[in-house]
FIKOLZA-1660 file (N, C-alpha, C; in steps of 0.1 Angstrom, whole numbers, plus 5000, padded with zeros to 4 digits):
% residues 262
   i   px   py   pz ch aa at
   1 5007 4987 5000  A  M  N
   1 5002 4999 4999  A  M CA
   1 5010 5014 5000  A  M  C
   2 5005 5021 4993  A  L  N
   2 5013 5035 4990  A  L CA
   2 5002 5043 4995  A  L  C
   3 5010 5053 5006  A  K  N
   3 5003 5066 5014  A  K CA
   3 5010 5077 5010  A  K  C
   4 5000 5087 5003  A  I  N
   4 5002 5100 4998  A  I CA
   4 4997 5111 5007  A  I  C
   5 5000 5121 5010  A  A  N
   5 4998 5130 5019  A  A CA
   5 5000 5144 5014  A  A  C
   6 4992 5153 5016  A  T  N
   6 4992 5170 5017  A  T CA
   6 4990 5178 5027  A  T  C
   7 4997 5187 5031  A  W  N
   7 4996 5194 5040  A  W CA
   7 5000 5207 5040  A  W  C
   8 4993 5216 5040  A  N  N
   8 4998 5232 5043  A  N CA
   8 5001 5233 5056  A  N  C
   9 5012 5236 5058  A  V  N
   9 5018 5238 5072  A  V CA
   9 5019 5249 5078  A  V  C
  10 5017 5261 5070  A  N  N
  10 5016 5277 5070  A  N CA
  10 5026 5279 5083  A  N  C
  11 5038 5279 5074  A  S  N
  11 5050 5280 5084  A  S CA
  11 5057 5268 5089  A  S  C
  12 5067 5266 5079  A  L  N
  12 5075 5249 5087  A  L CA
  12 5083 5257 5099  A  L  C
  13 5088 5268 5099  A  K  N
  13 5094 5273 5111  A  K CA
  13 5089 5271 5126  A  K  C
  14 5075 5273 5123  A  A  N
  14 5065 5273 5137  A  A CA
  14 5059 5261 5136  A  A  C
  15 5060 5249 5127  A  R  N
  15 5054 5239 5126  A  R CA
  15 5064 5223 5124  A  R  C
  16 5075 5229 5126  A  K  N
  16 5087 5216 5123  A  K CA
  16 5083 5204 5134  A  K  C
  17 5085 5207 5146  A  D  N
  17 5082 5198 5155  A  D CA
  17 5067 5186 5152  A  D  C
  18 5058 5195 5147  A  R  N
  18 5044 5190 5143  A  R CA
  18 5047 5183 5131  A  R  C
  19 5055 5185 5120  A  L  N
  19 5061 5181 5109  A  L CA
  19 5065 5164 5113  A  L  C
  20 5077 5168 5123  A  L  N
  20 5083 5155 5124  A  L CA
  20 5073 5143 5129  A  L  C
  21 5066 5150 5138  A  A  N
  21 5060 5138 5147  A  A CA
  21 5048 5135 5137  A  A  C
  22 5041 5143 5130  A  F  N
  22 5033 5135 5118  A  F CA
  22 5040 5127 5110  A  F  C
  23 5053 5129 5107  A  L  N
  23 5059 5117 5099  A  L CA
  23 5062 5105 5106  A  L  C
  24 5063 5104 5118  A  K  N
  24 5064 5094 5130  A  K CA
  24 5051 5089 5129  A  K  C
  25 5041 5096 5129  A  R  N
  25 5027 5085 5132  A  R CA
  25 5019 5083 5123  A  R  C
  26 5024 5090 5112  A  H  N
  26 5015 5080 5098  A  H CA
  26 5022 5075 5091  A  H  C
  27 5039 5079 5090  A  E  N
  27 5046 5073 5081  A  E CA
  27 5042 5072 5068  A  E  C
  28 5041 5085 5061  A  P  N
  28 5033 5084 5047  A  P CA
  28 5048 5083 5035  A  P  C
  29 5043 5076 5026  A  D  N
  29 5052 5075 5016  A  D CA
  29 5058 5088 5009  A  D  C
  30 5049 5096 5006  A  V  N
  30 5049 5107 4997  A  V CA
  30 5042 5118 5007  A  V  C
  31 5049 5128 5011  A  L  N
  31 5042 5140 5016  A  L CA
  31 5046 5153 5007  A  L  C
  32 5034 5160 5002  A  C  N
  32 5036 5175 4997  A  C CA
  32 5034 5183 5009  A  C  C
  33 5044 5193 5008  A  L  N
  33 5040 5205 5018  A  L CA
  33 5038 5216 5011  A  L  C
  34 5029 5227 5015  A  Q  N
  34 5028 5241 5009  A  Q CA
  34 5030 5250 5020  A  Q  C
  35 5035 5264 5015  A  E  N
  35 5032 5273 5027  A  E CA
  35 5043 5272 5037  A  E  C
  36 5057 5270 5033  A  L  N
  36 5067 5268 5040  A  L CA
  36 5072 5280 5048  A  L  C
  37 5070 5291 5039  A  K  N
  37 5075 5305 5045  A  K CA
  37 5090 5306 5048  A  K  C
  38 5099 5298 5046  A  L  N
  38 5111 5297 5048  A  L CA
  38 5120 5295 5031  A  L  C
  39 5133 5301 5031  A  D  N
  39 5141 5300 5022  A  D CA
  39 5143 5286 5020  A  D  C
  40 5148 5279 5006  A  T  N
  40 5151 5264 5006  A  T CA
  40 5163 5259 5016  A  T  C
  41 5171 5272 5015  A  A  N
  41 5185 5269 5026  A  A CA
  41 5182 5266 5042  A  A  C
  42 5173 5272 5046  A  A  N
  42 5166 5271 5059  A  A CA
  42 5157 5259 5059  A  A  C
  43 5154 5250 5049  A  F  N
  43 5144 5237 5056  A  F CA
  43 5154 5226 5062  A  F  C
  44 5147 5220 5069  A  P  N
  44 5155 5213 5079  A  P CA
  44 5157 5199 5075  A  P  C
  45 5167 5200 5063  A  L  N
  45 5168 5187 5058  A  L CA
  45 5176 5177 5064  A  L  C
  46 5186 5181 5072  A  A  N
  46 5188 5169 5081  A  A CA
  46 5179 5160 5089  A  A  C
  47 5171 5168 5095  A  E  N
  47 5162 5164 5109  A  E CA
  47 5151 5156 5099  A  E  C
  48 5149 5161 5081  A  V  N
  48 5140 5150 5077  A  V CA
  48 5144 5139 5073  A  V  C
  49 5159 5140 5071  A  A  N
  49 5168 5130 5068  A  A CA
  49 5164 5118 5077  A  A  C
  50 5167 5124 5088  A  D  N
  50 5168 5115 5104  A  D CA
  50 5157 5107 5104  A  D  C
  51 5144 5115 5100  A  A  N
  51 5130 5105 5098  A  A CA
  51 5131 5097 5089  A  A  C
  52 5139 5097 5078  A  G  N
  52 5138 5085 5070  A  G CA
  52 5133 5092 5055  A  G  C
  53 5135 5103 5053  A  Y  N
  53 5129 5112 5041  A  Y CA
  53 5140 5118 5033  A  Y  C
  54 5136 5121 5020  A  Q  N
  54 5144 5129 5013  A  Q CA
  54 5135 5141 5009  A  Q  C
  55 5141 5151 5004  A  A  N
  55 5133 5161 4999  A  A CA
  55 5136 5171 4989  A  A  C
  56 5125 5173 4980  A  L  N
  56 5128 5183 4971  A  L CA
  56 5119 5198 4972  A  L  C
  57 5128 5206 4977  A  V  N
  57 5122 5218 4977  A  V CA
  57 5124 5233 4972  A  V  C
  58 5114 5236 4972  A  H  N
  58 5112 5251 4965  A  H CA
  58 5110 5262 4974  A  H  C
  59 5116 5267 4984  A  G  N
  59 5115 5277 4993  A  G CA
  59 5111 5292 4989  A  G  C
  60 5106 5299 4996  A  Q  N
  60 5104 5313 4998  A  Q CA
  60 5102 5320 5010  A  Q  C
  61 5112 5330 5014  A  K  N
  61 5110 5334 5027  A  K CA
  61 5096 5343 5030  A  K  C
  62 5094 5342 5041  A  T  N
  62 5082 5352 5045  A  T CA
  62 5065 5344 5038  A  T  C
  63 5067 5342 5026  A  Y  N
  63 5057 5335 5016  A  Y CA
  63 5059 5325 5009  A  Y  C
  64 5047 5319 5008  A  N  N
  64 5047 5304 4998  A  N CA
  64 5059 5295 4999  A  N  C
  65 5064 5285 4993  A  G  N
  65 5070 5278 4994  A  G CA
  65 5061 5264 4995  A  G  C
  66 5073 5254 4987  A  V  N
  66 5062 5241 4984  A  V CA
  66 5078 5231 4987  A  V  C
  67 5070 5218 4988  A  A  N
  67 5083 5208 4991  A  A CA
  67 5076 5195 4987  A  A  C
  68 5083 5183 4986  A  I  N
  68 5081 5168 4983  A  I CA
  68 5085 5162 4992  A  I  C
  69 5084 5155 5004  A  L  N
  69 5091 5144 5007  A  L CA
  69 5087 5132 5005  A  L  C
  70 5098 5122 5003  A  A  N
  70 5095 5109 5000  A  A CA
  70 5102 5098 5007  A  A  C
  71 5101 5085 5009  A  R  N
  71 5111 5076 5015  A  R CA
  71 5121 5070 5004  A  R  C
  72 5118 5074 4994  A  V  N
  72 5129 5068 4981  A  V CA
  72 5132 5082 4972  A  V  C
  73 5140 5080 4965  A  P  N
  73 5149 5092 4955  A  P CA
  73 5139 5099 4950  A  P  C
  74 5139 5110 4948  A  L  N
  74 5129 5120 4941  A  L CA
  74 5136 5119 4930  A  L  C
  75 5131 5114 4916  A  E  N
  75 5136 5114 4903  A  E CA
  75 5128 5124 4895  A  E  C
  76 5134 5128 4882  A  Q  N
  76 5134 5137 4876  A  Q CA
  76 5124 5152 4883  A  Q  C
  77 5133 5156 4890  A  P  N
  77 5132 5170 4895  A  P CA
  77 5126 5182 4887  A  P  C
  78 5117 5187 4892  A  R  N
  78 5112 5201 4882  A  R CA
  78 5110 5210 4893  A  R  C
  79 5117 5224 4892  A  I  N
  79 5113 5233 4900  A  I CA
  79 5101 5245 4895  A  I  C
  80 5094 5248 4895  A  G  N
  80 5082 5259 4894  A  G CA
  80 5081 5253 4877  A  G  C
  81 5075 5261 4868  A  W  N
  81 5070 5260 4856  A  W CA
  81 5079 5253 4845  A  W  C
  82 5089 5252 4847  A  G  N
  82 5100 5251 4839  A  G CA
  82 5102 5261 4828  A  G  C
  83 5091 5267 4825  A  V  N
  83 5093 5278 4813  A  V CA
  83 5088 5292 4817  A  V  C
  84 5092 5305 4810  A  D  N
  84 5090 5315 4812  A  D CA
  84 5074 5316 4811  A  D  C
  85 5064 5323 4821  A  I  N
  85 5051 5321 4817  A  I CA
  85 5048 5335 4813  A  I  C
  86 5056 5346 4816  A  G  N
  86 5051 5359 4812  A  G CA
  86 5044 5366 4822  A  G  C
  87 5046 5360 4834  A  D  N
  87 5040 5369 4844  A  D CA
  87 5047 5375 4856  A  D  C
  88 5044 5386 4858  A  A  N
  88 5053 5394 4868  A  A CA
  88 5056 5386 4881  A  A  C
  89 5045 5380 4886  A  E  N
  89 5047 5374 4896  A  E CA
  89 5051 5357 4898  A  E  C
  90 5056 5353 4883  A  D  N
  90 5062 5343 4881  A  D CA
  90 5073 5333 4895  A  D  C
  91 5080 5345 4899  A  S  N
  91 5088 5341 4908  A  S CA
  91 5083 5338 4920  A  S  C
  92 5070 5336 4925  A  Q  N
  92 5065 5331 4935  A  Q CA
  92 5066 5315 4937  A  Q  C
  93 5071 5309 4948  A  A  N
  93 5076 5296 4950  A  A CA
  93 5062 5288 4954  A  A  C
  94 5056 5285 4942  A  R  N
  94 5041 5277 4942  A  R CA
  94 5041 5261 4938  A  R  C
  95 5053 5255 4930  A  L  N
  95 5050 5246 4923  A  L CA
  95 5061 5238 4923  A  L  C
  96 5063 5225 4925  A  V  N
  96 5074 5215 4924  A  V CA
  96 5071 5200 4921  A  V  C
  97 5079 5195 4915  A  S  N
  97 5071 5180 4911  A  S CA
  97 5084 5175 4908  A  S  C
  98 5080 5160 4908  A  A  N
  98 5093 5147 4911  A  A CA
  98 5083 5133 4904  A  A  C
  99 5094 5125 4903  A  V  N
  99 5087 5112 4901  A  V CA
  99 5093 5103 4912  A  V  C
 100 5082 5097 4919  A  V  N
 100 5087 5087 4930  A  V CA
 100 5073 5077 4928  A  V  C
 101 5082 5065 4931  A  H  N
 101 5073 5052 4925  A  H CA
 101 5068 5053 4913  A  H  C
 102 5078 5056 4901  A  G  N
 102 5067 5059 4889  A  G CA
 102 5057 5066 4886  A  G  C
 103 5052 5074 4898  A  I  N
 103 5041 5083 4898  A  I CA
 103 5047 5098 4899  A  I  C
 104 5041 5107 4890  A  R  N
 104 5045 5120 4888  A  R CA
 104 5038 5126 4899  A  R  C
 105 5048 5135 4908  A  V  N
 105 5038 5140 4918  A  V CA
 105 5041 5154 4919  A  V  C
 106 5029 5162 4919  A  L  N
 106 5030 5180 4920  A  L CA
 106 5027 5182 4933  A  L  C
 107 5036 5189 4941  A  S  N
 107 5030 5199 4951  A  S CA
 107 5028 5214 4947  A  S  C
 108 5015 5220 4947  A  V  N
 108 5013 5230 4945  A  V CA
 108 5007 5239 4954  A  V  C
 109 5006 5251 4954  A  Y  N
 109 4999 5262 4964  A  Y CA
 109 4993 5270 4955  A  Y  C
 110 4984 5275 4951  A  V  N
 110 4975 5280 4945  A  V CA
 110 4973 5294 4953  A  V  C
 111 4973 5304 4943  A  P  N
 111 4974 5315 4952  A  P CA
 111 4959 5317 4958  A  P  C
 112 4959 5325 4967  A  N  N
 112 4943 5325 4978  A  N CA
 112 4934 5336 4968  A  N  C
 113 4940 5349 4966  A  G  N
 113 4929 5357 4957  A  G CA
 113 4925 5368 4963  A  G  C
 114 4926 5368 4977  A  S  N
 114 4922 5382 4984  A  S CA
 114 4908 5382 4984  A  S  C
 115 4907 5388 4975  A  E  N
 115 4892 5394 4972  A  E CA
 115 4886 5395 4957  A  E  C
 116 4877 5388 4952  A  P  N
 116 4874 5389 4938  A  P CA
 116 4875 5400 4931  A  P  C
 117 4876 5414 4937  A  S  N
 117 4880 5427 4929  A  S CA
 117 4892 5429 4927  A  S  C
 118 4900 5421 4934  A  S  N
 118 4915 5425 4935  A  S CA
 118 4925 5420 4923  A  S  C
 119 4935 5423 4918  A  D  N
 119 4950 5419 4911  A  D CA
 119 4950 5406 4914  A  D  C
 120 4951 5406 4929  A  K  N
 120 4954 5387 4935  A  K CA
 120 4943 5378 4928  A  K  C
 121 4932 5383 4928  A  Y  N
 121 4924 5374 4925  A  Y CA
 121 4926 5370 4908  A  Y  C
 122 4929 5383 4902  A  Q  N
 122 4932 5379 4883  A  Q CA
 122 4945 5372 4885  A  Q  C
 123 4954 5373 4892  A  Y  N
 123 4965 5367 4893  A  Y CA
 123 4963 5349 4898  A  Y  C
 124 4955 5348 4906  A  K  N
 124 4951 5333 4907  A  K CA
 124 4944 5327 4896  A  K  C
 125 4933 5334 4889  A  L  N
 125 4928 5328 4878  A  L CA
 125 4940 5323 4868  A  L  C
 126 4949 5332 4864  A  R  N
 126 4960 5331 4855  A  R CA
 126 4968 5319 4861  A  R  C
 127 4972 5320 4873  A  W  N
 127 4978 5306 4878  A  W CA
 127 4973 5297 4876  A  W  C
 128 4963 5293 4880  A  L  N
 128 4953 5282 4877  A  L CA
 128 4956 5279 4859  A  L  C
 129 4951 5286 4850  A  Q  N
 129 4952 5284 4836  A  Q CA
 129 4970 5279 4833  A  Q  C
 130 4978 5286 4841  A  H  N
 130 4989 5282 4839  A  H CA
 130 4992 5268 4841  A  H  C
 131 4985 5263 4853  A  L  N
 131 4986 5249 4860  A  L CA
 131 4980 5239 4849  A  L  C
 132 4970 5243 4844  A  V  N
 132 4962 5236 4833  A  V CA
 132 4971 5235 4821  A  V  C
 133 4978 5243 4814  A  H  N
 133 4987 5241 4805  A  H CA
 133 4999 5234 4808  A  H  C
 134 5005 5238 4822  A  E  N
 134 5015 5227 4825  A  E CA
 134 5013 5212 4823  A  E  C
 135 4998 5211 4829  A  L  N
 135 4998 5193 4824  A  L CA
 135 4997 5191 4811  A  L  C
 136 4988 5199 4803  A  E  N
 136 4989 5196 4788  A  E CA
 136 5002 5199 4782  A  E  C
 137 5010 5206 4786  A  R  N
 137 5024 5208 4778  A  R CA
 137 5034 5197 4783  A  R  C
 138 5035 5192 4798  A  H  N
 138 5043 5180 4801  A  H CA
 138 5039 5166 4804  A  H  C
 139 5024 5163 4806  A  H  N
 139 5023 5153 4807  A  H CA
 139 5007 5148 4800  A  H  C
 140 5005 5137 4805  A  S  N
 140 4993 5131 4799  A  S CA
 140 4986 5121 4809  A  S  C
 141 4974 5120 4805  A  A  N
 141 4964 5120 4817  A  A CA
 141 4963 5105 4816  A  A  C
 142 4975 5097 4807  A  K  N
 142 4976 5084 4807  A  K CA
 142 4985 5077 4818  A  K  C
 143 4992 5089 4822  A  E  N
 143 5003 5082 4830  A  E CA
 143 5000 5087 4844  A  E  C
 144 5006 5079 4855  A  P  N
 144 5003 5079 4869  A  P CA
 144 5007 5090 4871  A  P  C
 145 4998 5102 4876  A  L  N
 145 5000 5112 4881  A  L CA
 145 4991 5117 4892  A  L  C
 146 4998 5125 4902  A  I  N
 146 4989 5130 4914  A  I CA
 146 4991 5144 4917  A  I  C
 147 4985 5153 4915  A  L  N
 147 4982 5169 4918  A  L CA
 147 4982 5170 4934  A  L  C
 148 4987 5176 4946  A  C  N
 148 4986 5178 4956  A  C CA
 148 4991 5187 4963  A  C  C
 149 4979 5195 4969  A  G  N
 149 4979 5209 4976  A  G CA
 149 4969 5215 4980  A  G  C
 150 4974 5225 4985  A  D  N
 150 4964 5238 4988  A  D CA
 150 4961 5245 4974  A  D  C
 151 4946 5241 4969  A  L  N
 151 4940 5246 4955  A  L CA
 151 4932 5258 4960  A  L  C
 152 4931 5262 4973  A  N  N
 152 4923 5274 4976  A  N CA
 152 4912 5275 4966  A  N  C
 153 4904 5261 4968  A  I  N
 153 4891 5260 4960  A  I CA
 153 4885 5251 4970  A  I  C
 154 4874 5254 4973  A  A  N
 154 4862 5246 4974  A  A CA
 154 4854 5239 4965  A  A  C
 155 4856 5229 4958  A  P  N
 155 4847 5226 4946  A  P CA
 155 4832 5227 4945  A  P  C
 156 4827 5227 4955  A  D  N
 156 4812 5222 4957  A  D CA
 156 4806 5227 4972  A  D  C
 157 4794 5232 4970  A  D  N
 157 4789 5236 4983  A  D CA
 157 4790 5227 4994  A  D  C
 158 4788 5214 4987  A  S  N
 158 4793 5201 5000  A  S CA
 158 4805 5203 5008  A  S  C
 159 4813 5209 4998  A  D  N
 159 4826 5211 5005  A  D CA
 159 4830 5224 5014  A  D  C
 160 4819 5232 5019  A  V  N
 160 4820 5242 5027  A  V CA
 160 4808 5241 5036  A  V  C
 161 4811 5243 5051  A  A  N
 161 4800 5241 5059  A  A CA
 161 4789 5252 5062  A  A  C
 162 4792 5262 5054  A  R  N
 162 4780 5272 5055  A  R CA
 162 4779 5283 5042  A  R  C
 163 4775 5272 5031  A  P  N
 163 4779 5277 5017  A  P CA
 163 4773 5291 5015  A  P  C
 164 4763 5294 5023  A  D  N
 164 4760 5310 5019  A  D CA
 164 4769 5322 5027  A  D  C
 165 4774 5317 5033  A  E  N
 165 4785 5329 5038  A  E CA
 165 4794 5328 5030  A  E  C
 166 4800 5318 5023  A  W  N
 166 4812 5320 5015  A  W CA
 166 4810 5318 4996  A  W  C
 167 4796 5323 4994  A  R  N
 167 4793 5323 4980  A  R CA
 167 4799 5334 4970  A  R  C
 168 4804 5328 4961  A  E  N
 168 4812 5339 4952  A  E CA
 168 4823 5345 4958  A  E  C
 169 4827 5340 4967  A  T  N
 169 4840 5346 4975  A  T CA
 169 4852 5338 4966  A  T  C
 170 4868 5341 4968  A  V  N
 170 4876 5337 4961  A  V CA
 170 4882 5323 4961  A  V  C
 171 4873 5313 4972  A  L  N
 171 4876 5301 4977  A  L CA
 171 4863 5293 4967  A  L  C
 172 4850 5302 4966  A  C  N
 172 4838 5293 4962  A  C CA
 172 4833 5303 4949  A  C  C
 173 4841 5309 4945  A  G  N
 173 4832 5314 4930  A  G CA
 173 4833 5307 4920  A  G  C
 174 4822 5313 4910  A  T  N
 174 4822 5305 4899  A  T CA
 174 4832 5299 4890  A  T  C
 175 4841 5312 4890  A  E  N
 175 4854 5315 4884  A  E CA
 175 4865 5302 4888  A  E  C
 176 4868 5305 4899  A  V  N
 176 4875 5292 4904  A  V CA
 176 4873 5278 4907  A  V  C
 177 4858 5277 4908  A  R  N
 177 4851 5263 4906  A  R CA
 177 4852 5258 4888  A  R  C
 178 4849 5266 4883  A  S  N
 178 4851 5263 4868  A  S CA
 178 4868 5259 4867  A  S  C
 179 4878 5265 4872  A  A  N
 179 4892 5261 4866  A  A CA
 179 4891 5248 4876  A  A  C
 180 4886 5247 4888  A  F  N
 180 4890 5233 4892  A  F CA
 180 4882 5223 4882  A  F  C
 181 4871 5223 4876  A  Q  N
 181 4866 5215 4868  A  Q CA
 181 4876 5214 4851  A  Q  C
 182 4882 5223 4850  A  Q  N
 182 4891 5220 4843  A  Q CA
 182 4901 5213 4844  A  Q  C
 183 4906 5212 4856  A  L  N
 183 4915 5199 4863  A  L CA
 183 4909 5187 4861  A  L  C
 184 4897 5188 4864  A  I  N
 184 4893 5175 4863  A  I CA
 184 4888 5171 4848  A  I  C
 185 4885 5179 4841  A  G  N
 185 4883 5176 4828  A  G CA
 185 4897 5171 4817  A  G  C
 186 4907 5178 4824  A  W  N
 186 4920 5171 4814  A  W CA
 186 4923 5157 4817  A  W  C
 187 4916 5150 4832  A  G  N
 187 4917 5139 4832  A  G CA
 187 4924 5139 4845  A  G  C
 188 4918 5143 4855  A  L  N
 188 4922 5144 4870  A  L CA
 188 4909 5138 4879  A  L  C
 189 4911 5128 4886  A  H  N
 189 4900 5127 4896  A  H CA
 189 4902 5132 4907  A  H  C
 190 4892 5137 4914  A  D  N
 190 4891 5139 4930  A  D CA
 190 4891 5129 4938  A  D  C
 191 4900 5122 4945  A  V  N
 191 4904 5112 4951  A  V CA
 191 4897 5108 4965  A  V  C
 192 4895 5123 4974  A  F  N
 192 4888 5122 4986  A  F CA
 192 4873 5119 4981  A  F  C
 193 4865 5128 4971  A  R  N
 193 4855 5129 4970  A  R CA
 193 4852 5110 4964  A  R  C
 194 4859 5106 4960  A  Q  N
 194 4857 5089 4955  A  Q CA
 194 4851 5084 4969  A  Q  C
 195 4861 5088 4984  A  H  N
 195 4854 5077 4994  A  H CA
 195 4846 5087 5002  A  H  C
 196 4844 5099 4997  A  H  N
 196 4834 5106 5005  A  H CA
 196 4824 5112 4996  A  H  C
 197 4814 5108 4991  A  P  N
 197 4808 5115 4979  A  P CA
 197 4799 5125 4986  A  P  C
 198 4792 5125 5000  A  D  N
 198 4784 5132 5003  A  D CA
 198 4789 5148 5009  A  D  C
 199 4803 5148 5010  A  G  N
 199 4808 5158 5012  A  G CA
 199 4810 5160 5028  A  G  C
 200 4806 5174 5034  A  G  N
 200 4807 5176 5049  A  G CA
 200 4820 5170 5059  A  G  C
 201 4831 5173 5045  A  V  N
 201 4845 5169 5053  A  V CA
 201 4853 5180 5051  A  V  C
 202 4861 5185 5057  A  F  N
 202 4865 5198 5058  A  F CA
 202 4883 5199 5059  A  F  C
 203 4889 5206 5053  A  S  N
 203 4903 5207 5056  A  S CA
 203 4910 5219 5061  A  S  C
 204 4906 5229 5060  A  W  N
 204 4905 5243 5064  A  W CA
 204 4896 5252 5075  A  W  C
 205 4899 5252 5083  A  W  N
 205 4894 5264 5092  A  W CA
 205 4902 5278 5095  A  W  C
 206 4893 5290 5093  A  D  N
 206 4900 5302 5098  A  D CA
 206 4905 5301 5111  A  D  C
 207 4914 5306 5114  A  Y  N
 207 4919 5312 5128  A  Y CA
 207 4910 5319 5135  A  Y  C
 208 4902 5328 5128  A  R  N
 208 4894 5338 5133  A  R CA
 208 4880 5331 5137  A  R  C
 209 4872 5338 5146  A  Q  N
 209 4858 5339 5151  A  Q CA
 209 4857 5320 5154  A  Q  C
 210 4865 5314 5159  A  L  N
 210 4865 5300 5163  A  L CA
 210 4857 5293 5154  A  L  C
 211 4864 5292 5143  A  S  N
 211 4857 5286 5130  A  S CA
 211 4859 5271 5134  A  S  C
 212 4870 5267 5140  A  F  N
 212 4875 5252 5139  A  F CA
 212 4866 5245 5152  A  F  C
 213 4864 5249 5161  A  P  N
 213 4854 5244 5172  A  P CA
 213 4840 5248 5167  A  P  C
 214 4833 5255 5160  A  K  N
 214 4821 5258 5155  A  K CA
 214 4819 5251 5142  A  K  C
 215 4831 5243 5138  A  G  N
 215 4828 5235 5124  A  G CA
 215 4828 5244 5116  A  G  C
 216 4830 5258 5111  A  N  N
 216 4830 5262 5100  A  N CA
 216 4841 5260 5091  A  N  C
 217 4843 5250 5084  A  G  N
 217 4855 5249 5077  A  G CA
 217 4849 5247 5059  A  G  C
 218 4863 5242 5053  A  L  N
 218 4861 5241 5038  A  L CA
 218 4871 5231 5033  A  L  C
 219 4868 5224 5026  A  R  N
 219 4878 5214 5018  A  R CA
 219 4883 5224 5006  A  R  C
 220 4896 5225 5007  A  I  N
 220 4904 5232 4998  A  I CA
 220 4915 5228 4995  A  I  C
 221 4919 5215 5005  A  D  N
 221 4934 5209 5002  A  D CA
 221 4929 5195 4993  A  D  C
 222 4935 5191 4981  A  H  N
 222 4931 5180 4974  A  H CA
 222 4942 5172 4971  A  H  C
 223 4939 5162 4965  A  L  N
 223 4948 5149 4958  A  L CA
 223 4940 5147 4948  A  L  C
 224 4943 5152 4936  A  L  N
 224 4939 5149 4924  A  L CA
 224 4945 5138 4914  A  L  C
 225 4942 5128 4909  A  A  N
 225 4950 5121 4903  A  A CA
 225 4946 5114 4890  A  A  C
 226 4952 5113 4883  A  T  N
 226 4947 5106 4868  A  T CA
 226 4943 5090 4871  A  T  C
 227 4938 5087 4860  A  T  N
 227 4932 5071 4860  A  T CA
 227 4939 5063 4864  A  T  C
 228 4950 5062 4860  A  P  N
 228 4959 5049 4865  A  P CA
 228 4962 5046 4875  A  P  C
 229 4963 5059 4884  A  L  N
 229 4965 5059 4898  A  L CA
 229 4951 5061 4907  A  L  C
 230 4943 5069 4903  A  A  N
 230 4930 5069 4913  A  A CA
 230 4924 5055 4910  A  A  C
 231 4923 5049 4902  A  R  N
 231 4918 5033 4901  A  R CA
 231 4922 5026 4910  A  R  C
 232 4934 5029 4916  A  T  N
 232 4940 5018 4930  A  T CA
 232 4940 5024 4942  A  T  C
 233 4929 5039 4944  A  S  N
 233 4926 5042 4956  A  S CA
 233 4919 5033 4962  A  S  C
 234 4923 5032 4974  A  Q  N
 234 4917 5025 4985  A  Q CA
 234 4911 5031 4999  A  Q  C
 235 4914 5043 5001  A  D  N
 235 4908 5050 5011  A  D CA
 235 4913 5065 5013  A  D  C
 236 4907 5079 5016  A  A  N
 236 4914 5088 5019  A  A CA
 236 4909 5094 5031  A  A  C
 237 4914 5102 5039  A  R  N
 237 4911 5110 5048  A  R CA
 237 4916 5122 5054  A  R  C
 238 4910 5129 5063  A  I  N
 238 4918 5142 5071  A  I CA
 238 4920 5142 5082  A  I  C
 239 4933 5141 5084  A  D  N
 239 4937 5140 5099  A  D CA
 239 4933 5155 5106  A  D  C
 240 4923 5154 5113  A  R  N
 240 4917 5168 5121  A  R CA
 240 4925 5169 5132  A  R  C
 241 4930 5161 5141  A  D  N
 241 4937 5163 5149  A  D CA
 241 4948 5171 5151  A  D  C
 242 4953 5172 5138  A  E  N
 242 4964 5182 5133  A  E CA
 242 4960 5195 5136  A  E  C
 243 4947 5199 5136  A  R  N
 243 4943 5209 5136  A  R CA
 243 4941 5219 5150  A  R  C
 244 4943 5204 5159  A  K  N
 244 4942 5207 5175  A  K CA
 244 4956 5210 5182  A  K  C
 245 4958 5211 5198  A  G  N
 245 4965 5215 5201  A  G CA
 245 4972 5226 5201  A  G  C
 246 4985 5229 5204  A  K  N
 246 4994 5240 5204  A  K CA
 246 4998 5244 5191  A  K  C
 247 4994 5258 5186  A  L  N
 247 5001 5259 5172  A  L CA
 247 4999 5252 5162  A  L  C
 248 4987 5250 5158  A  P  N
 248 4985 5241 5146  A  P CA
 248 4984 5251 5137  A  P  C
 249 4988 5243 5123  A  S  N
 249 4985 5246 5112  A  S CA
 249 4967 5250 5109  A  S  C
 250 4965 5262 5102  A  D  N
 250 4947 5264 5101  A  D CA
 250 4945 5253 5090  A  D  C
 251 4956 5246 5084  A  H  N
 251 4950 5231 5074  A  H CA
 251 4952 5221 5081  A  H  C
 252 4946 5210 5079  A  A  N
 252 4946 5195 5083  A  A CA
 252 4951 5189 5070  A  A  C
 253 4964 5180 5075  A  P  N
 253 4966 5168 5063  A  P CA
 253 4954 5160 5057  A  P  C
 254 4956 5160 5043  A  V  N
 254 4950 5150 5037  A  V CA
 254 4957 5140 5032  A  V  C
 255 4955 5127 5036  A  L  N
 255 4961 5113 5033  A  L CA
 255 4952 5103 5024  A  L  C
 256 4959 5096 5013  A  A  N
 256 4953 5087 5009  A  A CA
 256 4959 5076 5006  A  A  C
 257 4954 5064 5005  A  D  N
 257 4960 5052 5002  A  D CA
 257 4959 5047 4990  A  D  C
 258 4970 5041 4980  A  F  N
 258 4968 5032 4968  A  F CA
 258 4974 5020 4967  A  F  C
 259 4966 5012 4963  A  A  N
 259 4972 4997 4961  A  A CA
 259 4981 4999 4948  A  A  C
 260 4995 5004 4952  A  W  N
 260 5003 5006 4941  A  W CA
 260 5019 5002 4943  A  W  C
 261 5024 4998 4930  A  P  N
 261 5021 4994 4922  A  P CA
 261 5008 4983 4919  A  P  C
 262 4998 4985 4905  A  P  N
 262 4985 4977 4909  A  P CA
 262 4992 4964 4904  A  P  C
% end
């Protein structure tokens, strides 16, 4: 069984001990991280190695930053888009990928978008289009591939505890949900949805207004796989316990098990 997980840690400096404990407790074969908020050179490679993992890191101080951790060598690494996408904000560390166990793994951190009327929201929409083009340019839906990360999109009202409060926001708007469906249309499957078709399970709760204890969450962290991998999926779950206790991230990890290789 192959275990793949994704987690927006919202500052690895603040969550390093939690990360190491998570690796020990769950022993994922692959873990994608987002929002590291530290430079590549500041990533705790030695401690992660002591835990049994290699890492591919695309860091950025203060904001952004993504990584892939794996128990085996990370092959064919790719940092960023691999091409100039002609965007002034192309320097943001939001994408990294590698091949692990014959699977192309992408760790992505989609921009939040701030407000629908903002330039940041337009950047988010452009970024999502670039992501679709990245898949079209470099990959095939027939290959084993998984896109993991904080997409900052709740694809359906069933992924939102209070849909009316979030309608047409940057996380639930028509345009971003359409972009999510473009990813699905390219050839990806929502692995978590396969096992929880009725929704009502969330991965993010705002720090403000007691959102977590009140259950006011959204599912914006995803594992999206092509058919060769998705059809081997055995289970998927969210570790809500990681949102509890001292200094939690506002996101909880999402994990899935695959009978891989088939």
